[in-house]
Steps between C-alpha positions, in 0.01 A plus 500: 500500500587843364408600140857488370547144627166397349604634161845340508369164621239497223777564247699207636189281475468598134866421432475170686221383270744530206808347669662264245631270774140438606318487167742336253519147654136405439528596131813305408460254208603135504867447406554383141680188381798713408644821639326808634629842400378792709500846343352809652499874530349760728502639850376168640728281286762420765242413765309288249822319407576425863146370550546265204831369634364445851200304371628318191494120544841360592685317226345693213748712299451875540698797370430843366548876481282776638559875493379744764566866585805601701450438874227240427727196477500198731740211549406195294668170415424373151322804352729793419371839614624801303431856614443773242365852463133594531309684360764614250687199355874435512760253369438257788142459387605458139754233599240313706242509221740367238629227736140399568424479129802278433411266787142464379619403152676195649180347639345185352143363489544302824617806693297776666537877479370651825450876483484724807380849407388807690480875459827665410605229258464716189803720568702209639477297178663772297654335195424743215373382163723556194517865404468630857787549744478472878567872536210576267279261698597683820408837350161377377427341840584818694266704281217249527525499879460878517229558240198367693446191284322203659718201584324291234596760238859513623521123479374494141814692409729301732385158378566593139846634574632190681582165338354295789171681572159469336510118493841479338653303790239228447580487130856395585388196703437145377388407852158553657470836677330577830517853641407613849416869502452762770288774344578870526254616233135591540361243255730212607586446133806270469606684185545821701670358811877521443393560138402135459816301420285186470167654399352598163483869414224657293678836453712584196785722386231734370381544859856579606528775241162642608612517864832660406306769317224540762743563786754691290781256576826611340682223312799509270443497121653151487262361765201667334599340170529160673154538655348603168664213310389247763147640484495468123658153477397338830865423572585418864131507588377360830312168500124528453202323662432172323863437411568122516794563732255561786329160476720363777522816710317571826510843663359500853433813707577409863467839673301814424423839647145382579636225726710751690216749536277221630764406758519862617121519518493191720762659726284810548189291574691330780579846640135607496539726196265468203704449180375635168702386199474773236662281238824331401517667158522868596701686237548861391702798617589452866396850606161470328428161656578657838245778446231248407569287806496812720138551388415148615668570835279804555191295415596247767606758758201735463217266394611147603451400137550226388597399853550672832852526647727332583556424133804402295485599132734255326615516139761354270615542145770724362463873466723707274690825537565727205829650612517873429722607788848400613403326825568149621136405462346161558135437411398397852653803669346721230161339569536564873614860470210577268266320743632697799442828315148393397406389853651815655538354848166317518478349848556132570615417147830320440641342186781283371604445139788266419630289218488135599850450360638739762614766253287800401665664204873556496570522874526235770162553670192288439271800544385718789229572757280806561303603809257784584793714617721445192442843342518673840841347573617591152397861556686515829811368324468751215425231241279603206295195393354654184838608364648156566202327337529722194868404477418126530703500821262338747792284615674808643180605680468172688873464550514837675207400723645159578190326363653278233435126526822304444481120479788413271434260209204273578590262215146496373287738293122520466463868419432784739318474832299798619285525811316798651400442861198702623453469876 
């Protein structure tokens, strides 16, 4: 098997370990005496909804609403699937969030609220709190996505600015709540995944103001006044740990990055390649993480430490990109371009970095692949890697070389998948 096929097949093994159609059925709760309302949001929401429908016991009432990004929808029967904008919210997401909230309010004690949440849900449940318009929420979101903030920090702001996030959806329910969650955050914290519609939130409006100041986010005077008043009065605050509303709530993580990395490691073992998992919580600037991993590659290549080749260095987590240029970016392509420059054509080293949701940044690729000849081919084509990296335009680099990985929406999301293959 050639290196490119090894890398791609390992990626598919990682995705397969987080396939909602495979993992949801074994985690479904018992049907209640009354009705079951399904609500959900995220890149995996439609696939999770279909898995529920296909495995729900016949004769038990089932209905619901889930919202997923455009192009992520699937055909369902009793659960409505709405597509909306991600990562910047739109009116479709606002409509879905408000419809969800109204449906939840109709539930009684004998009913069940079944939540289906995955990464991407924060922007999809975009019903702004009083004092903030959708356009203002869009502007704040765009700035947060470009400033280099960690996803947990971004979600602190998002959960406070939406009427259904930060446990607020649970507060509307008189029925017991059970949520099945596919994690896209490094600590697998339910309050961070889709900004925790059914989970308690320890952050406050004061934290929101601190993040707005730290990352120099521009907000209108009216929004700033709203944030300051909410911070002072506690108005429209998210629900906190220990709140009685969570006594009858269960949040269950059913898929994680670690599970996917382990599946990829098993794949490599079967191919006679030693897998080394560097961690499922790798965070930081993509280009800096690439330089650090390049140092590990050289240690393996030159000194067979900590293992002699063939070796697969596998890592997950979610790097960040502080956007300073005007390029089309993507944290996985930025990681790979920085890695290619750092390795400088080191022999028998190949790498893949992709987002498990199938979308790296704003374009339609999941990520890309590099090989020992990547920089050589770029030079022959007159492509300047350093200039493109400085402009946050790694996407253009790999697009010109024909080395993008395009999967389409995978309908799951367990963070990024990176593997460096040393033969």
